[in-house]
Phi, psi and omega in degrees: 000125181286156175282329181204151174242124174257119192237128172272148178280333184263098181241159186289324187250321178235156175283157176300327178294324176295318179295316179301314179299320180294317180296311183289342177268356181267124184301328181279338185247349190299339179267355177286127178296137177241122177249122177277123178240108190218160174275350182291133175250010183287128180300325180297326178292320179293314180300315180295322179298314179290327176298327179271013175074031171298148180268348178194157178222117183235126173279131183307124182279158174258123177105149184294317182298318179295321178296317179300318178299316180293323177296323177295322177299316179296317178300318179295323177297317179296317178297317179298317180297320180295321178293319180296320182290337183270000000 
């Protein structure tokens, strides 16, 4: 069981939203935090992700410093989830 799922919306066979819905609908995976990491800046993608119970939505950053900051956000989410589960 993963600690966190980092999910892109643009996938080759299914949309990321389809995968997100499947994960959140699975009894074994529904409590795993899912962070959408995507190049999409479309508000509709963010709204749909949260409607499907994403735990975070991050637009892929440009530059190493921005990426490091976003990875820290994901790490903190995983730590928070681990604390919540205990």
